[in-house]
C-alpha positions in Angstrom: 119.4 72.0 82.9 122.4 71.3 84.9 124.4 68.3 85.8 123.3 67.9 89.0 119.5 68.3 88.0 117.4 65.2 88.3 114.1 64.3 89.4 115.4 62.4 92.5 118.3 65.0 93.5 115.7 67.8 93.2 113.7 65.6 95.7 116.6 64.7 98.0 117.4 68.6 97.8 113.7 69.6 99.0 113.6 67.2 101.9 116.7 68.4 103.2 115.3 71.8 103.3 111.9 71.2 104.4 113.4 68.8 106.8 110.8 65.9 105.9 111.1 62.9 104.6 108.0 62.1 102.0 106.8 58.7 102.1 104.2 56.4 100.3 101.2 55.4 101.5 101.6 51.8 102.0 99.2 50.2 104.6 95.8 51.2 106.8 97.8 52.6 109.4 99.4 55.5 106.5 95.5 55.2 105.5 94.8 57.0 108.8 97.4 59.0 108.5 96.6 60.5 105.8 93.0 60.9 106.1 93.8 62.7 109.5 96.0 65.3 107.8 93.0 66.2 105.4 90.4 66.3 108.1 92.8 68.9 110.0 93.3 71.1 107.1 89.8 70.7 105.9 88.2 70.7 109.0 83.9 69.8 108.4 81.1 67.6 109.0 82.5 64.6 107.5 85.8 63.4 106.6 87.6 64.4 103.3 88.1 61.1 102.0 86.6 57.3 103.5 90.0 54.8 103.9 88.0 52.3 101.2 88.3 55.3 98.6 91.7 55.8 99.9 92.5 52.2 99.7 90.8 51.6 96.0 92.8 54.4 94.6 96.4 53.1 95.6 95.4 49.9 94.8 93.7 51.1 91.0 97.6 52.3 90.6 97.0 55.6 92.1 98.9 57.2 94.5 99.2 59.0 98.2 101.9 60.0 100.0 102.8 61.2 103.5 105.7 64.0 104.8 107.0 63.1 108.2 108.8 66.0 110.2 111.2 63.6 112.0 108.6 61.0 113.2 105.4 63.6 113.3 103.2 63.5 109.9 102.7 66.7 109.0 101.5 66.8 105.3 99.8 64.4 103.1 98.8 64.4 99.2 96.0 61.9 97.1 96.0 61.7 93.0 94.6 59.6 90.8 95.5 58.2 87.3 93.6 60.0 84.5 93.7 60.9 80.1 93.1 63.8 78.7 93.2 64.5 75.0 96.1 66.2 73.3 97.1 65.1 69.7 95.5 61.4 71.3 94.9 60.0 73.9 98.1 60.6 77.2 97.9 59.2 80.6 98.6 62.0 83.7 98.7 62.1 87.4 95.8 64.0 88.6 96.4 65.4 92.2 93.7 65.7 94.1 94.5 66.6 97.3 97.7 68.0 98.6 97.8 69.0 102.3 100.5 71.0 105.0 99.6 71.3 108.5 99.0 75.3 109.2 101.9 75.2 112.0 104.2 73.7 109.1 103.6 76.0 106.3 106.0 78.0 104.5 108.4 75.9 105.0 109.0 74.4 101.6 106.7 70.9 102.4 104.2 71.8 100.0 107.4 71.5 97.5 108.9 68.5 98.7 105.5 66.5 98.4 105.1 67.9 95.0 108.6 66.6 94.2 108.0 63.2 95.8 104.6 62.7 93.1 106.5 64.0 90.6 109.3 61.4 91.1 106.8 58.7 91.8 104.8 59.5 88.4 108.5 59.6 86.2 109.4 56.7 87.7 105.7 55.2 86.4 106.5 56.7 82.7 104.2 59.4 83.5 105.2 63.0 82.6 102.2 65.0 83.1 100.7 65.7 86.8 98.0 68.4 86.8 96.0 70.0 89.7 93.4 72.4 89.8 93.6 75.3 92.6 92.3 78.5 93.5 93.4 81.6 91.6 92.9 83.9 94.9 95.2 82.5 96.8 98.8 84.3 96.2 100.9 81.2 98.3 99.6 79.0 95.3 100.4 81.2 92.5 103.7 81.4 94.1 104.1 77.8 94.9 102.8 76.7 91.4 103.7 79.0 88.6 107.3 80.4 89.7 108.8 77.5 92.3 107.4 74.3 90.4 106.8 75.8 86.8 103.7 74.9 86.0 101.4 75.7 83.3 97.9 77.6 83.7 95.1 76.8 81.7 91.4 77.4 82.0 89.0 79.0 84.4 86.1 76.9 85.3 83.3 78.4 87.7 82.4 76.7 90.9 84.2 73.5 89.6 83.4 71.7 92.6 80.0 73.0 93.6 79.5 73.7 97.2 81.9 72.5 99.6 81.7 71.6 103.1 85.0 72.1 104.6 85.4 74.9 107.1 87.6 76.7 104.3 85.1 76.7 101.6 82.3 77.0 102.4 80.1 79.5 101.1 82.4 80.2 98.7 82.2 79.7 95.1 85.2 77.0 94.0 86.0 78.8 91.0 89.6 77.1 90.3 92.4 76.9 87.1 94.5 74.1 85.9 97.9 73.7 86.9 99.3 71.2 84.1 102.9 70.0 85.2 105.2 68.8 82.3 107.5 67.0 84.3 111.0 66.8 82.3 110.6 70.1 80.6 113.5 72.5 80.9 111.3 75.1 82.3 110.5 72.7 85.0 114.2 71.9 86.1 114.7 75.8 86.6 111.8 76.3 88.3 112.4 73.3 91.0 116.3 74.7 90.6 115.1 78.2 91.7 116.2 79.6 88.4 113.1 80.7 87.3 112.5 84.5 88.0 109.4 86.2 88.7 108.7 88.7 86.3 109.1 92.5 85.6 106.0 93.9 83.9 106.5 96.8 83.8 109.8 96.0 81.4 108.1 93.4 79.4 105.7 96.3 78.2 108.3 98.5 77.8 109.6 95.6 75.5 106.4 96.4 73.4 105.0 93.1 74.3 101.3 92.9 75.1 101.0 92.7 79.0 98.5 92.1 81.5 98.5 91.9 85.0 96.1 91.2 87.1 96.0 91.4 90.8 94.7 88.9 93.5 94.8 90.1 97.3 97.5 89.5 99.7 95.7 86.9 101.7 92.3 85.5 100.7 92.2 82.6 103.5 92.4 85.8 105.9 89.6 88.0 104.2 87.1 85.3 104.0 87.5 85.5 108.2 87.5 88.9 108.3 85.4 90.3 105.7 83.4 87.9 103.8 81.7 90.5 101.1 85.3 91.8 100.5 86.3 88.2 99.8 82.9 87.7 97.3 84.0 90.9 95.4 87.4 89.7 94.9 86.0 86.3 93.5 84.2 87.8 91.2 86.1 90.6 89.9 88.9 88.1 89.3 86.8 85.3 87.7 85.5 88.4 85.5 89.5 89.3 84.4 90.3 85.9 84.0 87.7 84.5 82.3 87.8 87.8 79.4 91.4 87.9 79.8 92.0 84.0 78.4 88.7 84.2 76.2 90.7 87.3 74.5 94.0 85.1 74.0 96.2 85.9 77.0 97.7 83.4 79.1 99.7 82.8 82.2 103.2 83.1 81.0 104.0 84.0 85.3 103.7 86.1 88.5 105.4 89.2 89.4 107.4 88.9 92.6 104.2 89.9 94.6 102.5 87.1 93.3 99.8 89.2 91.2 99.7 87.1 87.6 101.1 88.3 84.6 99.3 87.3 81.1 100.8 88.0 77.7 99.1 87.6 74.0 100.5 88.2 70.4 99.8 91.2 69.0 98.0 91.0 65.8 
């Protein structure tokens, strides 16, 4: 960690880099804006979150935000407070939805939203944020593991069940869990760009028990162009990751291409 590292400074730099301002949701107009973002990113026959539910989450101490590019809303997030057990019960923030409009992706807006969420949590003495993500989506793996410094734990088969939105429809909702321990050196290094991709071949040469787990270049596009191939990827990754985790491997990073690097202590 350097003297210029701080959650507030990290957020400021991320917003400047993305050209956005991330604001907490505070009134009915904000609620409607966040809902439009969610429903645009995950289009379907019904809204992703009813306004009364969004209001209740915020009223109960949860989190929601909207990212603005000038006056234009381009992203949104929703999270609620939860508890987890690790040598006693601890409070964490569970990030349920984080969305960026397709036209604005790959502009670092998602990172700015997550760092706003981090600052919000730390201001409330919450030191951990969790969320689920689809392990087949390469950009999510790179963002979460390399740019944010999360720990990846567990693999849940069809975690949400069938979802009716256009992105997830017909695909099992397999998910892994991201645990973001907000004040660790690993997170500061990731946010500052000091957490580098791993060279799996070099680690293997050093005698470490390493496995590389490949994922497709763009599973979202593959679902559209070749659903059968996308399903094969889903089932293959499910088998590979669940068996590796059961055998004592853990995800320690990603290669430059975005493939997962797993490590296990030798017996």
